FITORRO-357968 format. One record per atom (N, C-alpha, C, CB): residue in one letter; x, y, z. Coordinates in steps of 0.02 Angstrom, whole numbers, plus 50000, padded with zeros to 5 digits. Glycine has a CB too. Layout:
BEGIN
AXYZ;...
END
This chain:
BEGIN
M499115482157473;M499775482857502;M500115476057510;M499735486457570;I499715471057534;I499975464257543;I500175461257476;I499445459857579;K499765462657424;K499915460057357;K500585462657332;K499355461857307;K500695469057345;K501335471957323;K501915468757359;K501335479557334;W501815467257425;W502355464257464;W502525457357436;W502175463757538;Y501995453257419;Y502105446757390;Y502465447257322;Y501435443057381;F502275452357284;F502575453257217;F503325454557223;F502245459157180;Y503515459157267;Y504215460957274;Y504615455257306;Y504295467257316;A504305451757353;A504655446057384;A504785440557333;A504235443257442;S504275439257292;S504355434157239;S504895436157190;S503695432957202;L504915442557173;L505415445057125;L506125444157152;L505295452557111;I506215445557217;I506875444657248;I507095437357247;I506865447257321;V506625432957261;V506775425757261;V506995423457192;V506175421657285;I506625425657141;I506785423657071;I507485426157051;I506245426557023;I507625432457068;I508275435357049;I508845431657084;I508305442857067;T508745430057148;T509265426457186;T509385419557156;T509045425757260;F508855416057137;F508915409457107;F509305409557041;F508225406357096;L509115414556999;L509455415156934;L510195416656942;L509125420556891;S510365420956991;S511075422757002;S511475416757024;S511125428257054;L511205412757069;L511545406857092;L511625401657037;L511185403757151;G511155401656991;G511175396756937;G511755397756890;G510535396956898;F512015403856885;F512575405356839;F513245405656874;F512445411756804;K513265404156938;K513895404556976;K514185397656988;K513785408157043;P514805396156963;P515095389556975;P515305388757047;P515705388456929;F515165382757075;F515295381757146;F516005379257158;F514795376957176;N516245374757117;N516905371757127;N517355373357068;N516845364157136;M517495379757060;M517925381857003;M518655380657023;M517805389456984;E518975376156987;E519675374457001;E520125378456955;E519805366856991;T520525382856985;T520945387256944;T521545383656917;T521165393256985;K521735385556856;K522325382856824;K522795388556808;K522145378956759;R523435386856793;R523915391956771;R523735394156700;R524635389256775;W524025399956681;W523925402756615;W523185404056601;W524215398156562;F522885407756648;F522205410056638;F521715404456623;F522185415056582;L521745399156663;L521285393556661;L521365389256600;L520585396056664;I521905390156562;I522025385856504;I522505380356525;I522315389956443;E522265374156525;E522685368756549;E523195366656496;E522255362756568;K522995366456434;K523445364656379;K523565370856337;K523155358856336;T524195372256322;T524355378256285;T524695376456220;T524805382956326;D524735381456176;D525065380456111;D525755383556109;D524635383256054;G526005385456167;G526675388356169;G526695395856158;G527115385156119;S526115398956155;S526095406156141;S526005410256204;S525535407756093;E526135407256263;E526075410956325;E526585416556328;E526155406256384;Y526445421156373;Y526935426456383;Y527565423556414;Y526645432156428;L528145426156391;L528775424056419;L529045429556463;L529295422256363;F529255427756522;F529525432656569;F530285432056571;F529225431756639;P530635437556588;P531365437356588;P531635431756631;P531645443956612;S532165428656606;S532485423056641;S533215424656651;S532385416456602;Q533495421756703;Q534205422556716;Q534625417356680;Q534345422256790;E534295412556648;E534645407056615;E534775408656541;E534255400556622;E535405408456519;E535565409856449;E535245404856402;E536315409956439;D535185398556424;D534915393356381;D534175394456364;D534995386656413;D533855399056400;D533155400456386;D533075404956325;D532825403656446;Y533625407456298;Y533595412056241;Y534045409656184;Y533795419156263;P533875404156152;P534305401356099;P534395405956041;P534015394856074;E533895409956023;E533955414355965;E534465419855978;E533275417455947;V534485422356039;V534965427556056;V535675424856051;V534845430256127;K535765418556071;K536425415456067;K536655414755995;K536425408756102;K536185413355950;K536355412755879;K536605419455852;K535755410255838;V536275424955871;V536475431555848;V537165433255874;V535965436855870;N537305431455936;N537955433155966;N538535429455934;N537935431656039;V538395424055897;V538925420455863;V539315425055816;V538635414455824;L538955429755785;L539265434555739;L539845438155772;L538745439555714;F539785439655837;F540275443655871;F540765439555912;F539935448555915;T540575433555932;T541015429555974;T541465425055934;T540615425456022;E541265422855875;E541695418755833;E542085423155786;E541275413555794;K542745422655788;K543165427355750;K543265424755679;K543845428255785;R542765425855639;R542785423855569;R542775429955524;R542205419055553;L542765428755458;L542805434255410;L542245439355420;L542785431555340;I541625436955428;I541065441755434;I541145446055496;I540405437955435;S541395443055550;S541515446855611;S542055452155600;S541705442255669;F542585450155565;F543125454855550;F542875460755509;F543685451255512;K542485459255457;K542225464555414;K541805469555454;K541795461455358;E541365466955496;E540915471455532;E541285475355586;E540345467555564;A541795472255616;A542185475755666;A542585481555636;A542665470855701;V542905480255578;V543265485555543;V542785491055520;V543655482655483;A542215489055493;A541725493955469;A541475498455524;A541135490355436;F541355495555583;F541115499655638;F541635504655660;F540915495255697;K542265502555661;K542805507055679;K542895512555627;K543465503155686;E542825510855564;E542945515655510;E542365520655503;E543045511955444;S541745518155506;S541185522555488;S540545521255529;S541015521755416;Q540595516955580;Q540005514555616;Q539535510855568;Q539635520355650;G539825508055515;G539445503955468;G539005507855419;G539015499355506;K539165514255408;K538745518455365;K539005518455293;K538725525655392;Y538605515855248;Y538805515355178;Y538885522155143;Y538305511155139;R538495527155163;R538505533655129;R538975538755160;R537805536455127;L539355536755211;L539775541455246;L540385543555205;L539995538555312;V540505550155204;V541125552855175;V541445557255229;V540985557055108;N542065555755248;N542365559655302;N542685566055276;N542885555455339;S542985569755322;S543245576455304;S543835576055256;S543455580155367;L544145570155250;L544715569355204;L544505566255138;L545255565155236;G543855564955131;G543615562155068;G543585554655064;G544025564655013;Y543735551155119;Y543695543855119;Y542955541755123;Y544085540855179;M542795536455086;M542095535155071;M541845528355095;M541985535654998;G541205528255114;G540845522055123;G540965518555190;G541025517455070;K540685512555193;K540695508555254;K541405507155278;K540335502055243;Y541865506055230;Y542555504255248;Y543045510055235;Y542775498155209;Q542785515955219;Q543185521955211;Q543755521155161;Q543455524155278;F543565520155099;F544045519455044;F544245526355018;F543745515254987;G544885526955000;G545105532654962;G545065531054887;G545825534554981;S545075536154845;S545005535054773;S545555530554745;S545015541754736;K546165531354771;K546725527354747;K546615519954760;K547385529654780;A546385518254820;A546245511254837;A545675508454794;A546075510654911;L545185512654781;L544625510454739;L544855508754668;L544075515854736;R545275512954640;R545525511654573;R545935505154571;R545965517554548;A546285503754626;A546705497854630;A546295491454626;A547115497854693;V545665491754648;V545245485654647;V544715486054592;V544905484654715;G544785490954546;G544345491054487;G543725495354492;G544145484354472;V543675499654543;V543095504154549;V543285510854518;V542875505054623;Q542905512954467;Q543075519054431;Q542625525054448;Q543035517754358;N542045523654476;N541555528954488;N541415529554563;N540905527654450;D541675534954594;D541595535854666;D540865536654687;D542005541854689;K540485540454648;K539785541554666;K539375535154663;K539475546754619;A539505531154612;A539155524754606;A539355520154664;A539315521354539;F539985520454684;F540235516454740;F539855518054804;F540985517554750;L539755524454817;L539415526654878;L538695524254880;L539435534154883;K538375523554823;K537665521754821;K537545514254818;K537345524954762;D538085510354816;D538015503054805;D538345499054861;D538325501154737;P537955496954911;P538235493054967;P538575486654944;P537685491355015;A538285483154895;A538585476954871;A539265478154841;A538125473554819;L539345483654805;L539985485454775;L540505486954829;L539905491554728;Q540295490054882;Q540755491554938;Q541005485154971;Q540405496054989;E540555480354979;E540765474055009;E541265470354964;E540145469555022;K541135470454899;K541585467354851;K542265470754851;K541285467354781;A542265477354855;A542895481154855;A543315479454917;A542755488654853;F542985478754974;F543355477055035;F543685470255030;F542885477355096;L543315465355004;L543595458654997;L544175458554946;L543045453754974;A544085462354892;A544625462654841;A545255465754870;A544385466654780;L545165471054911;L545755474254940;L546095469654991;L545545480854974;L545705465855028;L545995460955073;L546425455855035;L545445457255112;S546165453454979;S546535448554938;S547185451654911;S546115446154880;K547135457754888;K547725461054860;K548255462254914;K547535467754827;N548045464754972;N548515466055026;N548805459555055;N548185469955082;K548415454255054;K548665447855078;K549235445355033;K548105442655081;W549185446654969;W549715444754923;W550325449154933;W549475445054850;I550225455754938;I550775460454946;I551165459055011;I550515467654946;L550805457055063;L551105456055128;L551195448655146;L550675459355181;R551195444455095;R551225437255108;R551865435355145;R551185433455041;N552425438555129;N553055436955162;N553045439155235;N553645440255125;E552765444955247;E552725447455317;E552265442955359;E552475454655318;I551715440755328;I551255436355364;I551595429855382;I550625434955321;E551955427055334;E552305420655346;E552855421355398;E552595418055281;K553215426855396;K553805427855439;K553625429855511;K554245433055410;Y553105434155518;Y552995437155584;Y552365434655620;Y552945444455576;E551915431055585;E551305428855619;E551485424355679;E550855425055569;G551175425855736;G551305422055796;G551855424855840;G551475415055779;K552205429955815;K552745432955854;K552495439255890;K553345434755808;I552905441655936;I552765447855973;I553245453255948;I552825446856050;I552965458555920;I553375464055895;I553195470355933;I553285465055818;N553665472955971;N553555479056009;N552915478756051;N553525485155963;G552805472956082;G552235472056126;G551585470056093;G552125478256162;I551595469156027;I550985467355991;I551035460155966;I550875472255931;A550515456155982;A550475449355955;A550275449755882;A549975444955996;I550695447355838;I550585448155766;I550155442455739;I551265448355729;T549615444255704;T549185439355671;T549045441755600;T548525438355711;E548825437155559;E548665438955490;E548125444255486;E548445432755452;S547595443555525;S547045448355522;S547275455255547;S546455445855563;G547705455355597;G547965461755621;G548375465255568;G548375460755683;I548775461455532;I549185464255478;I548735467155423;I549655458855448;L548225463455404;L547785465755349;L547365471755371;L547335460155326;A547175471955434;A546805477755459;A547245483955458;A546535476555530;A547875483055479;A548345488655479;A548475491055408;A549005486555511;A548495486455360;A548585488355290;A547995492355264;A548695482155246;H547395490655289;H546805494455269;H546845501655296;H546165491055295;L547125502355355;L547185509055384;L547715513155350;L547345508455458;G548315510355343;G548885514455320;G549195512355255;G549395514555370;G548935507055224;G549235504555163;G549755499155177;G549545510255124;A549845494855128;A550315489255137;A551035491655147;A550285484655076;G551215497155116;G551885499855123;G552045501755195;G551985505855078;S551555504655229;S551665506555300;S551755500455344;S551075510755325;V551415495055327;V551485488855366;V552185485955355;V550945483755345;K552425486155293;K553095483655279;K553615487655319;K553255484055204;N553525494355322;N553995498555360;N553955497055435;N553835505955347;F553365495355459;F553275493655529;F553725487655547;F552535492055544;F553705482555505;F554105476555520;F554845477755506;F553865470655478;K554985481755456;K555685483355439;K556025486755498;K555725487755377;N555655490755535;N555925494455591;N555745491255658;N555685501555590;R555545484955656;R555385481155716;R554855484555759;R556005479955757;G554405488155727;G553855491455762;G554045497855797;G553575486755811;N554635500355784;N554865506455820;N554655512855785;N555605506255827;R554435512455724;R554175518455690;R553415517855688;R554475519155618;H553075522655718;H552355522055728;H551975526355677;H552175524255800;F551695522955628;F551265526455580;F550605528255613;F551155522055517;K550355534255600;K549695536355621;K549355539855563;K549735541055683;D548695538955558;D548335542355505;D548195549555525;D547665538755488;A547835553255483;A547715560355495;A547305561755558;A547355563355436;Y546955556655582;Y546555557555643;Y546915554855705;Y545885553955636;G547535552655696;G547935550355752;G547865542955769;G547755554255811;T547535539155726;T547465531955737;T548095528355716;T546845529155699;S548375524255759;S549015521155745;S548935514255712;S549425520455809;L549465512455676;L549495505855645;L549465500455699;L550135505155602;K549825501655753;K549855496755808;K549165495455837;K550325499155862;S548765500655843;S548105499855873;S547655495355830;S547765506655882;Y547735495755764;Y547345491355720;Y547605484155723;Y547385493955647;M548255483355727;M548535476655733;M548285473155796;M549305476855733;K548235477055850;K548015474255913;K547255473155913;K548215478955970;A546875478155892;A546145477755896;A545845472355851;A545845484455878;F546155471255793;F545875466655745;F546285460255736;F545805470055678;G546665458655787;G547055452455785;G546645446355801;G547635453055832;G546855440655775;G546555434255794;G545955432055756;G546385434555863;Y545765435555703;Y545195433355662;Y545435428255610;Y544855439455626;D545005423555594;D545175418455544;D544995421055474;D544795411855559;L545505422855437;L545405425455368;L545665420555316;L545745432255360;S545635414155332;S545885409055286;S545485408755222;S545875402255320;R544865411255223;R544455411255162;R544695416355111;R543735412655180;I545095421155133;I545355426255087;I545965423555052;I545525432855125;E545935423254986;E546505420854947;E546965426654927;E546265417054885;A547605425654933;A548085430654912;A548075431254836;A548795428954937;D547955437254810;D547895438154738;D548145445154719;D547155437254715;S548675445354681;S548975451754662;S548535455754615;S549655450654630;D548085452254580;D547665455654531;D546925455854552;D547715452154464;A546805455254616;A546105455054640;A545735461454623;A546095453954716;T545125460654597;T544695466354583;T543985464554604;T544715468254507;I543535469354600;I542835468254618;I542515462954573;I542435474754614;H542795462054514;H542495457154467;H542635449954488;H542775458354396;D543115449154533;D543285442454558;D542825440354615;D544005442154581;Q542465445254643;Q542055443854702;Q541345442054681;Q542045449854749;I541115436254701;I540435433954683;I539965435154742;I540445426454662;
END
């Protein structure tokens, strides 16, 4: 009986010694899970400071700087929510909602091919901008910077309105000092496009009476 007591007592002592041998006595804790030097891959927590998110600020440039790409995407979202394959109830097609007549004017002959080709749609939009800028060059020169019937007139607003209702409707708008209100079949007015899409820098678009998709690189 005494031998068994010595055996178990010795066993307890040995186990206690081994346990203490693996336990650090002065463990000094560090931030980031005891890693003093990091490689920058730590978890990032939400911050209230905008400067902490430089990549987000770069993305927002697309929407805050009023340049051609911003204009294109703003018009596209209004027309189709940016959907290249969309055809509306009146037959207008693609991201920028072209009618067949407008497509032919910029050199697109195949409507089905147009719907399936995003690059072609982008080229068609740029070509139509160039063509309308030439057609409306006198109106742009005469009225840009003025207030017509409560609307601040800008080049981009004029070209957006031409995309909605055609260059002829824009000419009639100025001819009547903005008192005749063109609206499309869905009730969208020329004035609303002039206002919504005003102030974009479209200086990169050259006025060209013969602009076609073949001119767009």
